mmCIF file as Biopython writes it, N, C-alpha, C and O atoms, coordinates in Angstrom:
data_model
#
loop_
_atom_site.group_PDB
_atom_site.id
_atom_site.type_symbol
_atom_site.label_atom_id
_atom_site.label_alt_id
_atom_site.label_comp_id
_atom_site.label_asym_id
_atom_site.label_entity_id
_atom_site.label_seq_id
_atom_site.pdbx_PDB_ins_code
_atom_site.Cartn_x
_atom_site.Cartn_y
_atom_site.Cartn_z
_atom_site.occupancy
_atom_site.B_iso_or_equiv
_atom_site.auth_seq_id
_atom_site.auth_asym_id
_atom_site.pdbx_PDB_model_num
ATOM 1   N N  . MET A ? 1  ? 15.246 -17.245 6.407   1.0 0.0 1  A 1 
ATOM 2   C CA . MET A ? 1  ? 15.153 -16.105 5.378   1.0 0.0 1  A 1 
ATOM 3   C C  . MET A ? 1  ? 14.887 -14.890 6.146   1.0 0.0 1  A 1 
ATOM 4   O O  . MET A ? 1  ? 14.236 -15.001 7.184   1.0 0.0 1  A 1 
ATOM 5   N N  . ASP A ? 2  ? 15.318 -13.718 5.761   1.0 0.0 2  A 1 
ATOM 6   C CA . ASP A ? 2  ? 15.018 -12.503 6.344   1.0 0.0 2  A 1 
ATOM 7   C C  . ASP A ? 2  ? 13.888 -12.023 5.995   1.0 0.0 2  A 1 
ATOM 8   O O  . ASP A ? 2  ? 13.756 -12.152 4.779   1.0 0.0 2  A 1 
ATOM 9   N N  . ASN A ? 3  ? 12.853 -11.443 6.561   1.0 0.0 3  A 1 
ATOM 10  C CA . ASN A ? 3  ? 11.698 -10.702 6.034   1.0 0.0 3  A 1 
ATOM 11  C C  . ASN A ? 3  ? 11.934 -9.172  6.402   1.0 0.0 3  A 1 
ATOM 12  O O  . ASN A ? 3  ? 11.596 -8.683  7.480   1.0 0.0 3  A 1 
ATOM 13  N N  . LYS A ? 4  ? 12.612 -8.415  5.280   1.0 0.0 4  A 1 
ATOM 14  C CA . LYS A ? 4  ? 12.673 -7.025  5.302   1.0 0.0 4  A 1 
ATOM 15  C C  . LYS A ? 4  ? 11.885 -6.253  4.846   1.0 0.0 4  A 1 
ATOM 16  O O  . LYS A ? 4  ? 12.061 -5.748  3.737   1.0 0.0 4  A 1 
ATOM 17  N N  . LYS A ? 5  ? 10.639 -5.942  5.748   1.0 0.0 5  A 1 
ATOM 18  C CA . LYS A ? 5  ? 9.541  -5.166  5.395   1.0 0.0 5  A 1 
ATOM 19  C C  . LYS A ? 5  ? 9.953  -3.595  5.316   1.0 0.0 5  A 1 
ATOM 20  O O  . LYS A ? 5  ? 9.334  -2.739  4.683   1.0 0.0 5  A 1 
ATOM 21  N N  . ASP A ? 6  ? 11.010 -3.415  6.015   1.0 0.0 6  A 1 
ATOM 22  C CA . ASP A ? 6  ? 11.403 -1.881  6.042   1.0 0.0 6  A 1 
ATOM 23  C C  . ASP A ? 6  ? 12.505 -1.454  4.842   1.0 0.0 6  A 1 
ATOM 24  O O  . ASP A ? 6  ? 13.176 -0.423  4.802   1.0 0.0 6  A 1 
ATOM 25  N N  . THR A ? 7  ? 12.488 -2.350  4.063   1.0 0.0 7  A 1 
ATOM 26  C CA . THR A ? 7  ? 13.501 -2.170  3.052   1.0 0.0 7  A 1 
ATOM 27  C C  . THR A ? 7  ? 12.945 -0.881  2.062   1.0 0.0 7  A 1 
ATOM 28  O O  . THR A ? 7  ? 11.750 -0.815  1.771   1.0 0.0 7  A 1 
ATOM 29  N N  . ILE A ? 8  ? 13.817 0.014   1.635   1.0 0.0 8  A 1 
ATOM 30  C CA . ILE A ? 8  ? 13.212 1.132   1.026   1.0 0.0 8  A 1 
ATOM 31  C C  . ILE A ? 8  ? 14.073 0.941   -0.589  1.0 0.0 8  A 1 
ATOM 32  O O  . ILE A ? 8  ? 15.257 0.639   -0.736  1.0 0.0 8  A 1 
ATOM 33  N N  . ILE A ? 9  ? 13.228 1.176   -1.489  1.0 0.0 9  A 1 
ATOM 34  C CA . ILE A ? 9  ? 13.539 1.175   -2.975  1.0 0.0 9  A 1 
ATOM 35  C C  . ILE A ? 9  ? 14.160 2.602   -3.355  1.0 0.0 9  A 1 
ATOM 36  O O  . ILE A ? 9  ? 13.448 3.600   -3.246  1.0 0.0 9  A 1 
ATOM 37  N N  . PRO A ? 10 ? 15.380 2.696   -3.765  1.0 0.0 10 A 1 
ATOM 38  C CA . PRO A ? 10 ? 15.836 4.075   -4.346  1.0 0.0 10 A 1 
ATOM 39  C C  . PRO A ? 10 ? 14.972 4.588   -5.193  1.0 0.0 10 A 1 
ATOM 40  O O  . PRO A ? 10 ? 14.214 3.856   -5.829  1.0 0.0 10 A 1 
ATOM 41  N N  . SER A ? 11 ? 14.968 5.774   -5.305  1.0 0.0 11 A 1 
ATOM 42  C CA . SER A ? 11 ? 13.977 6.607   -6.232  1.0 0.0 11 A 1 
ATOM 43  C C  . SER A ? 11 ? 14.523 6.268   -7.580  1.0 0.0 11 A 1 
ATOM 44  O O  . SER A ? 11 ? 13.696 6.269   -8.492  1.0 0.0 11 A 1 
ATOM 45  N N  . HIS A ? 12 ? 15.574 6.022   -7.833  1.0 0.0 12 A 1 
ATOM 46  C CA . HIS A ? 12 ? 16.223 5.843   -9.433  1.0 0.0 12 A 1 
ATOM 47  C C  . HIS A ? 12 ? 15.671 4.442   -9.859  1.0 0.0 12 A 1 
ATOM 48  O O  . HIS A ? 12 ? 15.476 4.246   -11.058 1.0 0.0 12 A 1 
ATOM 49  N N  . ILE A ? 13 ? 15.450 3.616   -9.097  1.0 0.0 13 A 1 
ATOM 50  C CA . ILE A ? 13 ? 14.833 2.375   -9.505  1.0 0.0 13 A 1 
ATOM 51  C C  . ILE A ? 13 ? 13.506 2.394   -9.690  1.0 0.0 13 A 1 
ATOM 52  O O  . ILE A ? 13 ? 12.993 1.694   -10.563 1.0 0.0 13 A 1 
ATOM 53  N N  . LEU A ? 14 ? 12.696 3.295   -8.794  1.0 0.0 14 A 1 
ATOM 54  C CA . LEU A ? 14 ? 11.463 3.324   -8.887  1.0 0.0 14 A 1 
ATOM 55  C C  . LEU A ? 14 ? 11.010 3.885   -10.094 1.0 0.0 14 A 1 
ATOM 56  O O  . LEU A ? 14 ? 9.995  3.559   -10.710 1.0 0.0 14 A 1 
ATOM 57  N N  . ARG A ? 15 ? 12.076 5.009   -10.480 1.0 0.0 15 A 1 
ATOM 58  C CA . ARG A ? 15 ? 11.753 5.752   -11.839 1.0 0.0 15 A 1 
ATOM 59  C C  . ARG A ? 15 ? 11.785 4.900   -13.072 1.0 0.0 15 A 1 
ATOM 60  O O  . ARG A ? 15 ? 11.058 5.009   -14.059 1.0 0.0 15 A 1 
ATOM 61  N N  . ASP A ? 16 ? 12.909 3.887   -12.817 1.0 0.0 16 A 1 
ATOM 62  C CA . ASP A ? 16 ? 13.141 3.025   -14.094 1.0 0.0 16 A 1 
ATOM 63  C C  . ASP A ? 16 ? 11.838 2.074   -14.209 1.0 0.0 16 A 1 
ATOM 64  O O  . ASP A ? 16 ? 11.296 1.831   -15.287 1.0 0.0 16 A 1 
ATOM 65  N N  . ILE A ? 17 ? 11.412 1.578   -12.991 1.0 0.0 17 A 1 
ATOM 66  C CA . ILE A ? 17 ? 10.248 0.668   -12.986 1.0 0.0 17 A 1 
ATOM 67  C C  . ILE A ? 17 ? 8.920  1.478   -13.616 1.0 0.0 17 A 1 
ATOM 68  O O  . ILE A ? 17 ? 8.147  0.848   -14.338 1.0 0.0 17 A 1 
ATOM 69  N N  . SER A ? 18 ? 8.729  2.607   -13.378 1.0 0.0 18 A 1 
ATOM 70  C CA . SER A ? 18 ? 7.766  3.445   -13.857 1.0 0.0 18 A 1 
ATOM 71  C C  . SER A ? 18 ? 7.859  3.528   -15.281 1.0 0.0 18 A 1 
ATOM 72  O O  . SER A ? 18 ? 6.869  3.232   -15.950 1.0 0.0 18 A 1 
ATOM 73  N N  . LYS A ? 19 ? 9.161  3.977   -15.956 1.0 0.0 19 A 1 
ATOM 74  C CA . LYS A ? 19 ? 9.563  4.147   -17.224 1.0 0.0 19 A 1 
ATOM 75  C C  . LYS A ? 19 ? 9.228  2.748   -18.017 1.0 0.0 19 A 1 
ATOM 76  O O  . LYS A ? 19 ? 8.714  2.695   -19.134 1.0 0.0 19 A 1 
ATOM 77  N N  . ALA A ? 20 ? 9.548  1.844   -17.370 1.0 0.0 20 A 1 
ATOM 78  C CA . ALA A ? 20 ? 9.073  0.422   -18.181 1.0 0.0 20 A 1 
ATOM 79  C C  . ALA A ? 20 ? 7.738  0.185   -18.266 1.0 0.0 20 A 1 
ATOM 80  O O  . ALA A ? 20 ? 7.278  -0.546  -19.143 1.0 0.0 20 A 1 
ATOM 81  N N  . LEU A ? 21 ? 7.008  0.772   -17.377 1.0 0.0 21 A 1 
ATOM 82  C CA . LEU A ? 21 ? 5.433  0.482   -17.344 1.0 0.0 21 A 1 
ATOM 83  C C  . LEU A ? 21 ? 4.860  1.490   -18.337 1.0 0.0 21 A 1 
ATOM 84  O O  . LEU A ? 21 ? 3.842  1.219   -18.975 1.0 0.0 21 A 1 
ATOM 85  N N  . ALA A ? 22 ? 5.465  2.582   -18.466 1.0 0.0 22 A 1 
ATOM 86  C CA . ALA A ? 22 ? 4.970  3.748   -19.260 1.0 0.0 22 A 1 
ATOM 87  C C  . ALA A ? 22 ? 4.692  3.263   -20.530 1.0 0.0 22 A 1 
ATOM 88  O O  . ALA A ? 22 ? 5.588  2.722   -21.177 1.0 0.0 22 A 1 
ATOM 89  N N  . GLY A ? 23 ? 3.301  3.413   -21.077 1.0 0.0 23 A 1 
ATOM 90  C CA . GLY A ? 23 ? 3.068  3.153   -22.436 1.0 0.0 23 A 1 
ATOM 91  C C  . GLY A ? 23 ? 2.900  1.929   -22.924 1.0 0.0 23 A 1 
ATOM 92  O O  . GLY A ? 23 ? 2.607  1.778   -24.110 1.0 0.0 23 A 1 
ATOM 93  N N  . LEU A ? 24 ? 3.077  0.781   -21.998 1.0 0.0 24 A 1 
ATOM 94  C CA . LEU A ? 24 ? 2.969  -0.551  -22.044 1.0 0.0 24 A 1 
ATOM 95  C C  . LEU A ? 24 ? 1.435  -1.015  -22.219 1.0 0.0 24 A 1 
ATOM 96  O O  . LEU A ? 24 ? 0.678  -1.030  -21.249 1.0 0.0 24 A 1 
ATOM 97  N N  . SER A ? 25 ? 1.064  -1.354  -23.373 1.0 0.0 25 A 1 
ATOM 98  C CA . SER A ? 25 ? -0.104 -1.840  -23.603 1.0 0.0 25 A 1 
ATOM 99  C C  . SER A ? 25 ? -0.418 -3.385  -23.463 1.0 0.0 25 A 1 
ATOM 100 O O  . SER A ? 25 ? -1.437 -3.841  -22.944 1.0 0.0 25 A 1 
ATOM 101 N N  . TYR A ? 26 ? 0.595  -4.096  -23.994 1.0 0.0 26 A 1 
ATOM 102 C CA . TYR A ? 26 ? 0.632  -5.524  -23.981 1.0 0.0 26 A 1 
ATOM 103 C C  . TYR A ? 26 ? 1.900  -5.879  -23.854 1.0 0.0 26 A 1 
ATOM 104 O O  . TYR A ? 26 ? 2.720  -5.472  -24.677 1.0 0.0 26 A 1 
ATOM 105 N N  . GLY A ? 27 ? 2.269  -6.685  -22.817 1.0 0.0 27 A 1 
ATOM 106 C CA . GLY A ? 27 ? 3.677  -7.390  -22.577 1.0 0.0 27 A 1 
ATOM 107 C C  . GLY A ? 27 ? 3.812  -7.543  -21.112 1.0 0.0 27 A 1 
ATOM 108 O O  . GLY A ? 27 ? 2.867  -7.962  -20.444 1.0 0.0 27 A 1 
ATOM 109 N N  . GLU A ? 28 ? 4.975  -7.214  -20.572 1.0 0.0 28 A 1 
ATOM 110 C CA . GLU A ? 28 ? 5.519  -7.701  -19.071 1.0 0.0 28 A 1 
ATOM 111 C C  . GLU A ? 28 ? 6.530  -6.852  -18.926 1.0 0.0 28 A 1 
ATOM 112 O O  . GLU A ? 28 ? 7.209  -6.454  -19.872 1.0 0.0 28 A 1 
ATOM 113 N N  . VAL A ? 29 ? 6.707  -6.496  -17.653 1.0 0.0 29 A 1 
ATOM 114 C CA . VAL A ? 29 ? 7.896  -6.158  -16.779 1.0 0.0 29 A 1 
ATOM 115 C C  . VAL A ? 29 ? 8.185  -7.090  -15.828 1.0 0.0 29 A 1 
ATOM 116 O O  . VAL A ? 29 ? 7.423  -7.525  -14.963 1.0 0.0 29 A 1 
ATOM 117 N N  . SER A ? 30 ? 9.637  -7.452  -16.086 1.0 0.0 30 A 1 
ATOM 118 C CA . SER A ? 30 ? 10.235 -8.388  -14.944 1.0 0.0 30 A 1 
ATOM 119 C C  . SER A ? 30 ? 11.024 -7.732  -14.272 1.0 0.0 30 A 1 
ATOM 120 O O  . SER A ? 30 ? 11.732 -6.890  -14.824 1.0 0.0 30 A 1 
ATOM 121 N N  . ILE A ? 31 ? 11.100 -7.983  -12.776 1.0 0.0 31 A 1 
ATOM 122 C CA . ILE A ? 31 ? 12.077 -7.397  -11.895 1.0 0.0 31 A 1 
ATOM 123 C C  . ILE A ? 31 ? 12.874 -8.538  -11.240 1.0 0.0 31 A 1 
ATOM 124 O O  . ILE A ? 31 ? 12.320 -9.363  -10.513 1.0 0.0 31 A 1 
ATOM 125 N N  . THR A ? 32 ? 14.155 -8.564  -11.508 1.0 0.0 32 A 1 
ATOM 126 C CA . THR A ? 32 ? 15.030 -9.737  -11.035 1.0 0.0 32 A 1 
ATOM 127 C C  . THR A ? 32 ? 15.511 -9.403  -9.578  1.0 0.0 32 A 1 
ATOM 128 O O  . THR A ? 32 ? 15.904 -8.274  -9.284  1.0 0.0 32 A 1 
ATOM 129 N N  . VAL A ? 33 ? 15.468 -10.276 -8.824  1.0 0.0 33 A 1 
ATOM 130 C CA . VAL A ? 33 ? 16.164 -9.701  -7.321  1.0 0.0 33 A 1 
ATOM 131 C C  . VAL A ? 33 ? 17.010 -10.599 -6.817  1.0 0.0 33 A 1 
ATOM 132 O O  . VAL A ? 33 ? 16.574 -11.744 -6.694  1.0 0.0 33 A 1 
ATOM 133 N N  . HIS A ? 34 ? 18.286 -10.340 -6.441  1.0 0.0 34 A 1 
ATOM 134 C CA . HIS A ? 34 ? 19.367 -11.340 -5.805  1.0 0.0 34 A 1 
ATOM 135 C C  . HIS A ? 34 ? 19.851 -10.734 -4.547  1.0 0.0 34 A 1 
ATOM 136 O O  . HIS A ? 34 ? 20.308 -9.594  -4.456  1.0 0.0 34 A 1 
ATOM 137 N N  . ASP A ? 35 ? 19.714 -11.580 -3.592  1.0 0.0 35 A 1 
ATOM 138 C CA . ASP A ? 35 ? 20.034 -11.259 -2.259  1.0 0.0 35 A 1 
ATOM 139 C C  . ASP A ? 35 ? 19.177 -10.036 -1.651  1.0 0.0 35 A 1 
ATOM 140 O O  . ASP A ? 35 ? 19.689 -9.190  -0.917  1.0 0.0 35 A 1 
ATOM 141 N N  . GLY A ? 36 ? 18.049 -10.031 -1.967  1.0 0.0 36 A 1 
ATOM 142 C CA . GLY A ? 36 ? 17.220 -9.127  -1.616  1.0 0.0 36 A 1 
ATOM 143 C C  . GLY A ? 36 ? 17.233 -7.501  -2.252  1.0 0.0 36 A 1 
ATOM 144 O O  . GLY A ? 36 ? 16.680 -6.509  -1.778  1.0 0.0 36 A 1 
ATOM 145 N N  . ARG A ? 37 ? 17.956 -7.603  -3.323  1.0 0.0 37 A 1 
ATOM 146 C CA . ARG A ? 37 ? 18.290 -6.294  -3.902  1.0 0.0 37 A 1 
ATOM 147 C C  . ARG A ? 37 ? 17.848 -6.512  -5.545  1.0 0.0 37 A 1 
ATOM 148 O O  . ARG A ? 37 ? 18.181 -7.508  -6.188  1.0 0.0 37 A 1 
ATOM 149 N N  . ILE A ? 38 ? 17.127 -5.515  -6.030  1.0 0.0 38 A 1 
ATOM 150 C CA . ILE A ? 38 ? 16.762 -5.403  -7.205  1.0 0.0 38 A 1 
ATOM 151 C C  . ILE A ? 38 ? 18.196 -5.127  -8.167  1.0 0.0 38 A 1 
ATOM 152 O O  . ILE A ? 38 ? 18.964 -4.170  -8.073  1.0 0.0 38 A 1 
ATOM 153 N N  . VAL A ? 39 ? 18.266 -6.143  -8.990  1.0 0.0 39 A 1 
ATOM 154 C CA . VAL A ? 39 ? 19.521 -6.037  -10.017 1.0 0.0 39 A 1 
ATOM 155 C C  . VAL A ? 39 ? 19.167 -5.915  -11.397 1.0 0.0 39 A 1 
ATOM 156 O O  . VAL A ? 39 ? 20.034 -5.433  -12.125 1.0 0.0 39 A 1 
ATOM 157 N N  . GLN A ? 40 ? 18.070 -6.252  -11.918 1.0 0.0 40 A 1 
ATOM 158 C CA . GLN A ? 40 ? 17.521 -6.145  -13.141 1.0 0.0 40 A 1 
ATOM 159 C C  . GLN A ? 40 ? 16.140 -5.991  -13.438 1.0 0.0 40 A 1 
ATOM 160 O O  . GLN A ? 40 ? 15.279 -6.696  -12.913 1.0 0.0 40 A 1 
ATOM 161 N N  . ILE A ? 41 ? 15.828 -4.822  -14.510 1.0 0.0 41 A 1 
ATOM 162 C CA . ILE A ? 41 ? 14.358 -4.702  -14.789 1.0 0.0 41 A 1 
ATOM 163 C C  . ILE A ? 41 ? 14.358 -4.974  -16.219 1.0 0.0 41 A 1 
ATOM 164 O O  . ILE A ? 41 ? 15.202 -4.398  -16.907 1.0 0.0 41 A 1 
ATOM 165 N N  . GLU A ? 42 ? 13.500 -5.800  -16.781 1.0 0.0 42 A 1 
ATOM 166 C CA . GLU A ? 42 ? 13.498 -6.153  -18.248 1.0 0.0 42 A 1 
ATOM 167 C C  . GLU A ? 42 ? 11.912 -5.969  -18.590 1.0 0.0 42 A 1 
ATOM 168 O O  . GLU A ? 42 ? 10.993 -6.281  -17.833 1.0 0.0 42 A 1 
ATOM 169 N N  . ARG A ? 43 ? 11.778 -5.358  -19.979 1.0 0.0 43 A 1 
ATOM 170 C CA . ARG A ? 43 ? 10.487 -5.086  -20.456 1.0 0.0 43 A 1 
ATOM 171 C C  . ARG A ? 43 ? 10.345 -5.877  -21.765 1.0 0.0 43 A 1 
ATOM 172 O O  . ARG A ? 43 ? 11.276 -5.951  -22.567 1.0 0.0 43 A 1 
ATOM 173 N N  . LYS A ? 44 ? 9.248  -6.420  -21.942 1.0 0.0 44 A 1 
ATOM 174 C CA . LYS A ? 44 ? 8.996  -7.186  -23.102 1.0 0.0 44 A 1 
ATOM 175 C C  . LYS A ? 44 ? 7.661  -6.469  -23.540 1.0 0.0 44 A 1 
ATOM 176 O O  . LYS A ? 44 ? 6.769  -6.204  -22.734 1.0 0.0 44 A 1 
ATOM 177 N N  . GLU A ? 45 ? 7.606  -6.203  -24.770 1.0 0.0 45 A 1 
ATOM 178 C CA . GLU A ? 45 ? 6.557  -5.406  -25.303 1.0 0.0 45 A 1 
ATOM 179 C C  . GLU A ? 45 ? 5.972  -6.391  -26.643 1.0 0.0 45 A 1 
ATOM 180 O O  . GLU A ? 45 ? 6.673  -6.802  -27.568 1.0 0.0 45 A 1 
ATOM 181 N N  . LYS A ? 46 ? 4.886  -6.568  -26.506 1.0 0.0 46 A 1 
ATOM 182 C CA . LYS A ? 46 ? 4.163  -7.137  -27.912 1.0 0.0 46 A 1 
ATOM 183 C C  . LYS A ? 46 ? 3.262  -6.224  -28.486 1.0 0.0 46 A 1 
ATOM 184 O O  . LYS A ? 46 ? 2.559  -5.525  -27.756 1.0 0.0 46 A 1 
ATOM 185 N N  . LYS A ? 47 ? 3.196  -6.144  -29.816 1.0 0.0 47 A 1 
ATOM 186 C CA . LYS A ? 47 ? 2.393  -5.244  -30.796 1.0 0.0 47 A 1 
ATOM 187 C C  . LYS A ? 47 ? 1.219  -6.172  -31.279 1.0 0.0 47 A 1 
ATOM 188 O O  . LYS A ? 47 ? 1.424  -7.125  -32.031 1.0 0.0 47 A 1 
ATOM 189 N N  . ARG A ? 48 ? 0.102  -5.867  -30.850 1.0 0.0 48 A 1 
ATOM 190 C CA . ARG A ? 48 ? -1.191 -6.454  -31.102 1.0 0.0 48 A 1 
ATOM 191 C C  . ARG A ? 48 ? -1.854 -5.744  -32.398 1.0 0.0 48 A 1 
ATOM 192 O O  . ARG A ? 48 ? -2.103 -4.540  -32.330 1.0 0.0 48 A 1 
ATOM 193 N N  . TYR A ? 49 ? -2.122 -6.416  -33.489 1.0 0.0 49 A 1 
ATOM 194 C CA . TYR A ? 49 ? -2.970 -5.804  -34.613 1.0 0.0 49 A 1 
ATOM 195 C C  . TYR A ? 49 ? -4.432 -6.270  -34.740 1.0 0.0 49 A 1 
ATOM 196 O O  . TYR A ? 49 ? -5.152 -5.808  -35.625 1.0 0.0 49 A 1 
#
């Protein structure tokens, strides 16, 4: 398995990850990777009362 330490994440993907995290109080952000590339960002938010 290759260890790609020098892989650069494109700025639009970093922006999307930042948006997914913004304002999240309770929940999770999942990043799915296939063949060393980010292919999906999923946000699950929980409302606590």
